[in-house]
C-alpha atoms as an extended CHARMM CRD file, in Angstrom:
* protein
*
        69  EXT
         1         1  MET       CA              0.0000000000        0.0000000000        0.0000000000  PROA      1               0.0000000000
         2         2  LYS       CA              1.2880000000        3.4630000000       -0.8740000000  PROA      2               0.0000000000
         3         3  SER       CA              2.1180000000        5.9270000000        1.8520000000  PROA      3               0.0000000000
         4         4  GLY       CA              0.6570000000        9.4140000000        1.9970000000  PROA      4               0.0000000000
         5         5  ALA       CA              3.9500000000       10.8330000000        0.7240000000  PROA      5               0.0000000000
         6         6  GLU       CA              3.8770000000        8.5350000000       -2.3190000000  PROA      6               0.0000000000
         7         7  TYR       CA              0.3340000000        9.6260000000       -3.1890000000  PROA      7               0.0000000000
         8         8  PHE       CA              1.4280000000       13.2290000000       -2.7600000000  PROA      8               0.0000000000
         9         9  LEU       CA              4.3930000000       12.8020000000       -5.1290000000  PROA      9               0.0000000000
        10        10  ASP       CA              2.3440000000       10.8870000000       -7.7060000000  PROA      10              0.0000000000
        11        11  TYR       CA             -0.2740000000       13.6660000000       -7.6500000000  PROA      11              0.0000000000
        12        12  TYR       CA              2.3680000000       16.2710000000       -8.4770000000  PROA      12              0.0000000000
        13        13  LYS       CA              3.9850000000       13.9830000000      -11.0500000000  PROA      13              0.0000000000
        14        14  LYS       CA              0.6820000000       13.6960000000      -12.9400000000  PROA      14              0.0000000000
        15        15  ARG       CA              0.1550000000       17.4570000000      -12.7730000000  PROA      15              0.0000000000
        16        16  TYR       CA              3.6920000000       18.0190000000      -14.1090000000  PROA      16              0.0000000000
        17        17  GLN       CA              3.1350000000       15.5650000000      -16.9640000000  PROA      17              0.0000000000
        18        18  LYS       CA             -0.1000000000       17.3500000000      -17.9000000000  PROA      18              0.0000000000
        19        19  GLY       CA              1.6840000000       20.7140000000      -17.8980000000  PROA      19              0.0000000000
        20        20  GLU       CA             -0.2960000000       21.9870000000      -14.9160000000  PROA      20              0.0000000000
        21        21  LEU       CA              2.8940000000       22.3270000000      -12.8820000000  PROA      21              0.0000000000
        22        22  THR       CA              6.1540000000       23.7940000000      -14.1830000000  PROA      22              0.0000000000
        23        23  GLU       CA              9.7870000000       23.1500000000      -13.3450000000  PROA      23              0.0000000000
        24        24  GLU       CA              9.9100000000       26.7010000000      -11.9890000000  PROA      24              0.0000000000
        25        25  GLN       CA              7.0580000000       25.9410000000       -9.5920000000  PROA      25              0.0000000000
        26        26  LEU       CA              8.7760000000       22.7480000000       -8.4670000000  PROA      26              0.0000000000
        27        27  SER       CA             12.0020000000       24.6960000000       -7.8460000000  PROA      27              0.0000000000
        28        28  GLN       CA             10.0270000000       27.1470000000       -5.7120000000  PROA      28              0.0000000000
        29        29  MET       CA              8.6300000000       24.2100000000       -3.7360000000  PROA      29              0.0000000000
        30        30  VAL       CA             12.1890000000       22.9590000000       -3.1260000000  PROA      30              0.0000000000
        31        31  THR       CA             13.2740000000       26.4290000000       -1.9820000000  PROA      31              0.0000000000
        32        32  ALA       CA             10.2700000000       26.6400000000        0.3430000000  PROA      32              0.0000000000
        33        33  GLY       CA             11.0920000000       23.2060000000        1.7710000000  PROA      33              0.0000000000
        34        34  THR       CA              7.8170000000       21.6620000000        0.5900000000  PROA      34              0.0000000000
        35        35  ILE       CA              9.6520000000       18.9520000000       -1.3720000000  PROA      35              0.0000000000
        36        36  SER       CA             13.2680000000       17.8300000000       -1.5560000000  PROA      36              0.0000000000
        37        37  GLU       CA             15.5030000000       18.0020000000       -4.6380000000  PROA      37              0.0000000000
        38        38  ASP       CA             15.2480000000       14.2040000000       -4.9610000000  PROA      38              0.0000000000
        39        39  GLU       CA             11.4630000000       14.4220000000       -4.9010000000  PROA      39              0.0000000000
        40        40  LYS       CA             11.5870000000       17.1300000000       -7.5670000000  PROA      40              0.0000000000
        41        41  GLN       CA             13.7080000000       14.8540000000       -9.7680000000  PROA      41              0.0000000000
        42        42  TYR       CA             11.2380000000       11.9890000000       -9.2110000000  PROA      42              0.0000000000
        43        43  ILE       CA              8.3220000000       14.2180000000      -10.2490000000  PROA      43              0.0000000000
        44        44  MET       CA             10.1250000000       15.3850000000      -13.3880000000  PROA      44              0.0000000000
        45        45  LYS       CA             11.3450000000       11.9240000000      -14.4280000000  PROA      45              0.0000000000
        46        46  ARG       CA              9.7430000000       10.7400000000      -17.6580000000  PROA      46              0.0000000000
        47        47  GLU       CA              8.3970000000        7.2090000000      -17.6910000000  PROA      47              0.0000000000
        48        48  GLU       CA              9.1050000000        5.0450000000      -20.7170000000  PROA      48              0.0000000000
        49        49  THR       CA              5.8420000000        3.9250000000      -22.2680000000  PROA      49              0.0000000000
        50        50  GLY       CA              5.2190000000        0.6500000000      -24.0160000000  PROA      50              0.0000000000
        51        51  GLY       CA              8.5660000000       -0.5440000000      -25.2170000000  PROA      51              0.0000000000
        52        52  ASN       CA              9.5610000000       -4.0130000000      -24.1920000000  PROA      52              0.0000000000
        53        53  ASP       CA              6.4520000000       -5.0940000000      -22.2830000000  PROA      53              0.0000000000
        54        54  PRO       CA              6.2360000000       -8.8100000000      -23.2030000000  PROA      54              0.0000000000
        55        55  ASP       CA              2.4330000000       -8.7510000000      -23.3730000000  PROA      55              0.0000000000
        56        56  LEU       CA              2.4650000000       -5.8070000000      -25.7770000000  PROA      56              0.0000000000
        57        57  VAL       CA              5.1200000000       -7.4550000000      -27.9530000000  PROA      57              0.0000000000
        58        58  THR       CA              3.0520000000      -10.6680000000      -28.1330000000  PROA      58              0.0000000000
        59        59  TYR       CA             -0.0950000000       -8.7070000000      -28.9480000000  PROA      59              0.0000000000
        60        60  TYR       CA              1.6960000000       -6.7360000000      -31.6740000000  PROA      60              0.0000000000
        61        61  GLU       CA              3.1230000000       -9.8720000000      -33.2660000000  PROA      61              0.0000000000
        62        62  MET       CA             -0.2420000000      -11.6130000000      -33.1500000000  PROA      62              0.0000000000
        63        63  THR       CA             -2.1160000000       -8.7080000000      -34.7480000000  PROA      63              0.0000000000
        64        64  GLN       CA              0.5420000000       -8.2090000000      -37.3970000000  PROA      64              0.0000000000
        65        65  GLY       CA              0.2580000000      -11.8770000000      -38.3230000000  PROA      65              0.0000000000
        66        66  ILE       CA             -3.4400000000      -11.5960000000      -39.1770000000  PROA      66              0.0000000000
        67        67  LEU       CA             -3.1920000000       -8.4270000000      -41.2750000000  PROA      67              0.0000000000
        68        68  PRO       CA             -3.1540000000       -8.8390000000      -45.0530000000  PROA      68              0.0000000000
        69        69  LYS       CA              0.2420000000       -8.2470000000      -46.6410000000  PROA      69              0.0000000000
């Protein structure tokens, strides 16, 4: 189960990804002591999407096999 701090960070991460929160605002939060520099980096970190997920690779190969050539 996630802790309150993890929910808090994930909330800001989603807002940052949507563009509702800027790097400048995060820097101000670090200066104010609301979040740490490590937490700021976590919020700003981009997640890789798709990629090498085995289920997605299998699905892609299966669907490509049934398409006409």
